[in-house]
C-alpha positions in Angstrom: 0.1 -0.2 0.0 1.4 3.9 -1.3 2.6 5.6 2.1 2.4 8.9 -1.0 0.4 11.4 0.6 -1.0 15.0 -0.5 1.9 16.8 1.3 4.9 14.6 -1.1 2.5 14.9 -3.4 3.1 18.8 -4.0 5.0 20.5 -7.0 7.5 23.2 -6.4 7.2 26.8 -8.2 9.7 29.1 -7.4 10.3 32.3 -8.9 13.4 35.1 -8.6 14.8 38.7 -8.4 17.9 39.2 -9.8 19.6 42.4 -8.9 22.6 42.8 -11.5 25.9 45.6 -10.5 26.3 47.8 -13.8 29.4 47.7 -14.3 29.6 52.0 -14.8 32.3 54.2 -13.3 29.8 56.4 -11.1 27.1 55.8 -9.5 23.0 56.1 -10.9 22.5 59.4 -10.1 25.5 61.4 -9.3 29.4 61.2 -9.7 30.5 59.1 -7.0 32.9 56.9 -8.0 31.4 52.6 -8.4 35.0 51.5 -7.7 36.1 51.1 -4.5 39.4 52.2 -3.5 41.5 49.5 -1.0 41.5 49.4 2.4 38.2 52.1 1.4 36.6 53.5 5.2 33.4 53.2 5.2 30.9 55.7 4.2 34.1 57.5 2.1 32.2 57.4 -1.3 29.2 59.6 -0.4 28.0 62.9 -1.2 24.8 65.0 -0.2 23.4 63.1 -3.8 23.6 59.7 -2.3 23.2 60.3 1.4 19.5 61.9 0.6 20.0 64.6 1.8 17.3 67.6 2.3 18.5 69.4 -1.5 20.2 66.7 -3.2 19.4 66.7 -7.0 19.3 62.9 -9.0 21.0 62.8 -12.7 20.7 60.1 -14.6 23.9 57.6 -15.6 22.9 57.7 -19.1 25.8 54.9 -19.2 23.7 53.1 -16.9 20.4 53.6 -19.5 22.5 51.6 -22.0 23.8 48.9 -20.4 19.1 48.2 -19.5 18.4 48.7 -22.7 21.3 45.6 -23.3 19.6 43.5 -21.6 16.6 44.2 -22.9 17.5 43.1 -26.0 20.0 40.1 -25.3 17.1 38.6 -23.0 14.7 39.9 -26.1 12.4 41.9 -24.5 10.1 45.1 -25.1 11.5 48.3 -24.7 9.2 50.8 -24.5 9.2 54.4 -25.9 9.0 56.2 -22.5 9.6 54.9 -18.7 9.6 56.3 -15.8 11.4 56.4 -11.9 9.6 56.2 -9.2 10.0 56.2 -4.8 9.9 52.9 -3.2 9.1 53.6 0.0 10.2 52.3 2.7 12.3 52.4 6.0 15.8 50.2 6.7 18.8 51.3 8.2 21.0 51.3 5.1 18.8 53.2 2.7 19.8 57.1 3.5 16.4 58.7 1.8 13.8 56.4 3.2 13.2 55.3 0.0 14.6 54.0 -3.2 14.8 55.6 -6.7 13.8 52.4 -8.7 10.8 51.7 -11.9 7.1 50.5 -11.4 4.6 50.0 -13.3 6.8 51.9 -16.5 10.5 49.1 -16.6 12.7 49.7 -19.1 12.7 46.0 -20.6 9.2 43.7 -20.5 8.0 40.7 -21.1 11.8 38.6 -21.8 12.8 35.7 -22.0 16.3 33.1 -21.1 16.7 29.5 -22.4 18.4 27.5 -20.4 19.9 24.1 -20.9 19.1 21.9 -17.6 20.3 18.2 -18.0 19.1 17.0 -20.8 16.4 20.3 -21.9 16.2 22.9 -22.5 13.7 24.7 -20.9 12.4 29.1 -21.1 12.0 30.4 -18.6 10.1 33.4 -18.9 11.3 37.4 -18.1 9.1 39.6 -16.5 10.9 42.7 -16.7 14.1 44.5 -15.8 14.0 47.9 -15.1 16.8 50.3 -13.4 17.5 51.4 -9.5 19.6 52.4 -7.3 21.7 49.9 -4.7 20.9 51.1 -0.7 23.8 51.0 2.0 25.6 47.1 2.9 25.1 46.0 6.6 27.9 45.1 8.7 26.6 42.7 11.5 29.0 42.5 14.1 30.0 39.7 16.5 26.9 37.1 14.5 24.7 36.9 11.7 21.7 39.5 11.2 20.3 37.5 13.9 23.0 36.8 16.5 25.0 40.0 16.2 25.8 42.1 19.8 25.1 45.1 17.3 25.1 46.4 13.4 26.9 49.1 11.6 26.0 50.7 8.3 28.4 51.9 5.4 26.3 54.1 2.7 29.8 53.7 0.4 27.5 51.3 -1.6 23.8 53.5 -2.2 23.6 55.1 -5.6 25.3 52.0 -7.2 23.4 50.9 -10.1 21.3 47.6 -10.2 19.6 46.6 -13.2 17.1 44.1 -10.9 15.6 41.4 -13.7 12.1 39.4 -12.0 11.6 36.0 -13.3 8.1 34.5 -14.0 7.3 31.6 -10.9 9.0 29.0 -14.8 11.4 27.0 -12.1 10.2 23.4 -10.9 13.2 23.3 -9.0 16.3 24.9 -6.6 18.7 23.1 -9.9 16.9 24.9 -12.0 17.6 27.9 -10.6 21.5 27.6 -10.7 21.7 26.8 -14.3 19.3 29.9 -15.2 21.8 32.3 -12.4 24.4 30.4 -14.2 23.5 31.5 -18.5 22.2 35.1 -17.0 25.1 35.6 -16.0 27.3 34.2 -19.4 25.1 36.6 -21.6 26.0 40.1 -18.5 29.9 39.1 -19.6 28.7 39.0 -22.5 27.0 42.0 -23.2 30.4 43.9 -21.0 27.4 45.1 -18.6 28.3 43.3 -15.5 31.8 42.3 -13.6 30.8 38.8 -11.3 34.4 39.0 -9.4 32.7 42.3 -7.6 31.6 41.3 -4.4 28.1 41.8 -3.9 28.1 41.9 -8.3 25.2 39.5 -7.7 22.9 39.1 -5.4 19.1 36.6 -5.3 16.3 37.6 -4.1 13.5 33.6 -4.3 10.5 33.8 -4.0 9.0 29.9 -2.7 5.9 27.9 -2.6 5.0 24.2 -2.6 0.8 24.2 -5.0 -1.0 21.0 -5.1 0.4 18.3 -7.7 -2.3 18.1 -9.6 -2.1 21.9 -9.9 0.6 21.9 -12.1 -0.3 21.6 -16.1 1.6 19.2 -18.6 3.9 21.9 -20.0 4.6 23.0 -16.8 2.3 25.8 -16.7 0.7 26.3 -13.6 -2.8 27.1 -12.4 -3.7 31.0 -11.6 -6.4 30.4 -8.3 -4.0 27.9 -7.1 -0.6 29.8 -6.8 -2.9 32.4 -5.9 -3.9 31.0 -2.7 -0.4 29.4 -0.9 1.4 31.7 0.6 5.2 32.0 -0.3 8.2 33.0 1.2 10.8 35.1 0.0 14.4 34.4 1.3 17.0 37.1 0.7 20.9 37.4 0.8 21.5 34.6 -1.8 24.8 35.5 -3.4 25.7 32.4 -5.6 24.6 29.5 -8.0 25.6 27.3 -5.0 24.1 29.4 -2.1 20.9 29.9 -4.3 20.3 26.2 -5.0 21.3 25.5 -1.1 18.9 28.2 0.2 15.6 26.9 -2.0 16.0 23.1 -1.6 16.7 23.8 2.8 13.8 26.0 2.5 11.5 23.1 -0.4 12.7 20.9 3.0 11.3 23.5 5.6 8.1 23.7 3.8 7.6 20.5 3.3 8.3 19.5 6.7 5.6 21.8 7.7 2.9 21.2 5.9 3.5 16.8 7.0 3.3 18.1 10.8 -0.3 20.3 9.6 0.9 23.9 9.9 0.8 26.7 8.0 3.0 28.3 5.5 3.7 31.9 6.4 3.3 34.4 3.7 7.0 36.1 5.0 10.4 37.1 3.9 13.5 35.7 4.7 16.9 35.2 5.6 19.4 33.1 3.5 22.4 32.2 6.8 25.2 31.1 4.2 27.2 30.1 7.2 25.2 28.3 9.3 22.8 26.9 5.7 19.8 28.0 7.2 16.7 30.3 6.4 16.3 33.0 9.4 12.5 34.5 10.2 13.2 38.5 8.9 9.8 39.8 9.0 6.3 39.7 7.6 6.2 39.7 3.4 5.2 42.8 2.7 2.7 43.4 0.1 2.9 45.9 -2.7 0.6 48.2 -0.9 2.3 48.6 2.1 5.6 50.3 -0.4 3.0 53.0 -1.4 4.7 54.2 -4.9 4.6 57.2 -6.6 6.4 59.4 -8.9 9.4 60.7 -8.5 9.5 64.2 -8.8 13.1 65.5 -9.5 13.3 62.5 -13.1 11.3 63.6 -16.3 10.2 60.5 -18.4 12.9 58.4 -19.7 12.5 58.4 -24.2 14.8 55.3 -25.1 12.7 55.0 -28.7 15.3 57.8 -30.6 18.0 55.9 -29.8 18.0 51.9 -28.1 18.4 50.6 -31.9 21.1 52.3 -31.6 22.3 50.7 -29.6 24.6 47.2 -30.3 25.3 44.5 -28.4 27.6 41.4 -29.5 27.4 37.4 -29.6 25.8 35.9 -27.5 27.4 32.5 -25.6 24.6 30.5 -27.9 25.3 31.8 -30.9 28.9 31.8 -30.1 28.3 28.4 -28.8 27.0 27.3 -32.1 29.3 29.5 -34.8 32.6 27.1 -32.9 31.0 24.1 -33.1 30.1 24.7 -36.9 33.3 27.6 -37.9 36.2 25.1 -36.3 34.4 21.8 -35.6 34.9 21.6 -32.2 32.2 19.2 -30.3 29.6 20.3 -27.9 31.3 19.7 -24.6 34.9 21.8 -26.0 32.4 24.2 -27.0 30.6 24.5 -24.2 33.6 25.2 -22.0 35.0 27.3 -24.7 32.7 29.6 -24.5 31.1 29.7 -21.2 33.4 33.2 -20.9 33.5 35.7 -23.3 37.2 35.7 -22.4 38.2 32.4 -22.4 36.2 32.3 -25.4 38.0 35.4 -27.2 41.6 33.7 -26.3 40.8 30.5 -28.3 39.8 32.5 -31.2 43.4 34.5 -30.7 44.7 30.9 -30.9 43.4 28.6 -33.6 44.0 31.8 -35.7 47.1 29.9 -36.1 47.1 26.8 -35.0 44.9 23.7 -36.3 41.7 24.3 -34.7 40.8 20.8 -32.2 44.7 21.2 -31.2 44.2 25.3 -30.1 41.3 23.9 -27.7 41.9 20.6 -26.5 45.5 23.6 -25.1 43.0 26.1 -23.7 40.2 23.8 -22.9 42.1 20.7 -21.6 45.5 21.9 -20.5 45.4 25.4 -19.5 41.8 25.8 -18.3 42.5 23.1 -16.0 45.9 25.0 -14.8 44.4 27.7 -14.1 41.5 25.6 -12.0 43.8 24.5 -10.0 45.5 27.7 -9.2 42.2 29.6 -8.8 43.1 31.4 -11.5 41.4 33.0 -14.3 41.9 33.3 -18.2 42.1 37.7 -17.3 44.8 36.8 -14.9 46.7 35.6 -18.8 45.8 36.3 -21.4 48.5 39.7 -21.6 50.4 36.3 -21.7 49.3 35.0 -25.0 52.1 35.3 -27.3 53.7 33.1 -24.1 51.6 30.3 -24.4 51.5 30.9 -28.4 54.5 30.2 -28.3 54.5 26.7 -25.9 51.8 25.5 -28.6 54.5 26.1 -32.0 57.2 24.4 -29.1 55.5 20.8 -29.2 53.4 21.4 -33.2 57.1 21.8 -34.0 58.1 18.6 -32.1 60.9 20.3 -30.1 58.8 20.1 -27.5 56.9 16.7 -26.4 53.7 17.4 -24.5 54.4 15.3 -20.9 57.1 18.3 -20.8 55.6 21.1 -22.1 51.9 20.2 -20.0 54.2 18.9 -16.9 57.0 21.4 -17.7 56.9 24.4 -19.4 53.2 25.2 -18.6 53.1 25.0 -15.3 56.7 26.8 -14.6 54.8 29.4 -16.4 52.2 29.7 -14.5 53.8 29.0 -11.5 56.7 31.6 -12.1 56.2 34.0 -15.2 58.3 32.1 -16.8 58.6 32.2 -20.8 58.6 28.3 -22.7 61.9 28.8 -24.4 64.1 30.3 -20.8 62.4 27.1 -19.1 62.9 24.9 -22.0 67.0 26.0 -21.8 67.2 25.8 -18.2 65.7 22.1 -17.4 67.3 20.5 -20.8 63.4 19.3 -22.9 64.4 19.2 -26.4 63.4 16.8 -27.9 66.1 13.9 -27.7 66.9 13.3 -31.3 66.3 9.1 -33.0 69.4 7.7 -31.8 69.2 9.0 -28.2 65.7 7.4 -28.3 67.3 4.0 -30.0 70.1 3.4 -27.6 67.6 4.3 -24.8 65.1 1.2 -25.6 67.9 -1.1 -26.5 68.8 -0.4 -22.9 65.5 -0.6 -21.5 65.7 -4.4 -23.6 68.9 -5.6 -21.7 68.6 -4.3 -18.9 64.3 -5.8 -18.3 64.2 -9.1 -19.4 61.7 -10.2 -17.7 58.9 -7.2 -18.4 59.9 -8.1 -22.1 59.2 -11.8 -20.9 55.8 -11.3 -20.1 55.6 -8.7 -23.0 55.7 -11.9 -24.9 53.4 -13.9 -22.8 50.5 -12.3 -23.8 51.1 -9.1 -21.0 50.2 -6.1 -22.5 50.3 -3.6 -19.6 54.2 -4.8 -20.0 55.0 -2.3 -22.3 53.6 0.5 -20.0 56.5 -0.1 -17.2 59.8 -0.7 -20.5 57.9 3.2 -22.2 59.0 4.9 -18.9 62.6 3.0 -18.5 63.0 4.8 -22.0 61.0 8.4 -20.2 63.6 7.9 -17.6 66.9 7.8 -20.1 65.4 10.5 -22.4 65.0 12.4 -19.1 61.0 12.7 -20.3 62.5 14.2 -23.8 60.8 11.5 -25.9 57.6 10.9 -27.4 56.0 8.5 -25.9 53.8 7.4 -28.5 57.4 6.9 -30.6 58.7 5.0 -28.1 56.2 2.4 -27.5 55.8 1.3 -31.2 59.7 1.7 -31.8 59.4 -0.8 -28.6 56.8 -3.3 -30.5 58.9 -3.5 -33.5 62.4 -4.2 -31.2 60.7 -6.5 -29.5 58.4 -8.3 -32.8 62.3 -8.9 -34.6 
């Protein structure tokens, strides 16, 4: 007899609000820099505008508008001829004016979509809207987390940083799907040149999650509107990574399922994701839209972008570049995915592929270089100024002046660890390829000095050949080509 209950058959419904920090030189409504200085003192990158002092007037940053238009185009969203700014009123310590300048019923982008690969299928996630707004300041909880701190400090240096908030439809059916979406969105934003993933807090996520009766989900994944309206949802804040989103939502799904199993209602509330403890913590009851008392921002005129939105270009996006790499360079799906996951990686690969066989370039960039960089917690941007040195390394291998093994295990690692160029490392380590006579002599010595391995090979133990190859490589200091050594050994042993 089945032990499943109605609670077990609840379906997960998730929608995201993704706050993207735009890459502009100055804040969205003033001239304060967005580039934090090293060892920056709190509350020093501020002015009367971003501190919300009486009489200070905002002036809109044109670069932020261009970035928002690019995002709208990439998400295939509608970009209206006219858009307005509003004041969103609420009290929070890091909001100096007690209202946030944002957009309400006339966002700069609406009704877009983004296609995402989830396991072996592709899904289209609806984008409800994307709008411009200013970032509040930041809170620093001293002596603990948000609910255990001794006290909280406020730093307004971040206040006024330009954001685009991207709001999705409730189209996600699992935490894993949200992680895939965030990774894809970050790819697109980076290709657009409007976002820097290395900045602390550059992408922050609020997630709305609820559980609905399983029968209210149609075969195409759509949710019955009445069922969605009837389900209380929680909003989870303070998510700052793809992995964090998946973990926070997985925890919240489990928490809500457990509550329903015990006959308790799920409260409609805002919860804080405490990453250090791996739990969500209740912060406050969930605000309704009316609680924010939106009204027009009187100090900013309506924004009209119809005259110049078409002249704002966007570059080739990840999916298009992925398909081009497969068609133009003959790459497989896995290699194309890896080489286009970051724009800087794709640019680096194309520079290498212009000089060498595309497959050889893909092996060296996607497997060898990225593998060594990941091991060292480095990025392609840490070495993109060393393209000529990297090309020289491939040239040495391609010309048979250096074995692949030595190139991978000695030279490339030395380049990354010590900063030396390939020729310097080859000369210092004596890594030039062995000549034919040296290799033949090493093969003869390996056969003469290891009769047991020779007998094992003749008795059908093909693995013995690997031992003999190792002996030859040792005698040549790794400067012989293993494939050629293997072939030469088999030829000699067949005599």
